[in-house]
N, C-alpha and C positions, 0 to 999 in steps of 0.2 A: 581514481575515478572509480575503482573496484570497488574501495571499503564507502564512498561517499553511492552508489548504488544498495549496498548492502546496509549501508544505515536507513536509507530509502523507505526501501521494504519492511523494513523493519517499525519503521515510525509507522507506516502504513498499516501495519499488521496491529499496533495498538493503538491505531483512532479505533481502525474499525471494530476492536475487542469492547470499546469504551461505549462506541455506537451503538453495541449491538447487546451489551450490558443493560442499556435506554431503554432500546428497543422491546429489551423481553419485559422489563417494569410496566412498560402499558398495560397486562391482565392484572395491576393491583391497582387501585382505588384512591393513592394519593399520591402513583405518577405519571395519573393518567393524565390529566390536566397542565402537566410541568412539560411534554418529552413533542416535542415538535415533527411530527413526519416527515413532509417534506424535508425536514433538516437535517432529519437525519437518511432521509432515502439520497440527497444530493450528496449527504459525509461518503457513506458506504460509493457514492458511483466515482471522486473524489478518488479515497484510499484505491476501489480498482485499476479507476488511469493510474494513478503513482505509480503501484508494482508494477504494472505492466512493464512503463515507461523503463521503471528502473532494471525491467529484467531486462527490457531493449538494451539495456545498456549493458548490461552484465556483456549478453553473446555478442554486442558489437566489442566487447572488450578482447573479448576470450579469440577474436574471429583475428582482431588487429595483430594479437600478442602471437598467435598464430604464424600468421605471413610474416611477424617479424623473424620468429626461431625460424621459417622454411628461407628465409633471404640471409641468414648468417648464416645460419646452420646443415 
């Protein structure tokens, strides 16, 4: 569970960086017509929620392991 959540966060950061690069290109005349502002905004919101969800999963895993150690220890 933990490694899946970390991989999910890593993937969301990678997608966020790619989206930021595309948005940064909006200032250039050649990229202006190729970037979908609404699509990139949606992508960034999805990435933010993916990071939040995976962070919650890591926190839950940590709490569960703590409880388990309290029970057996």
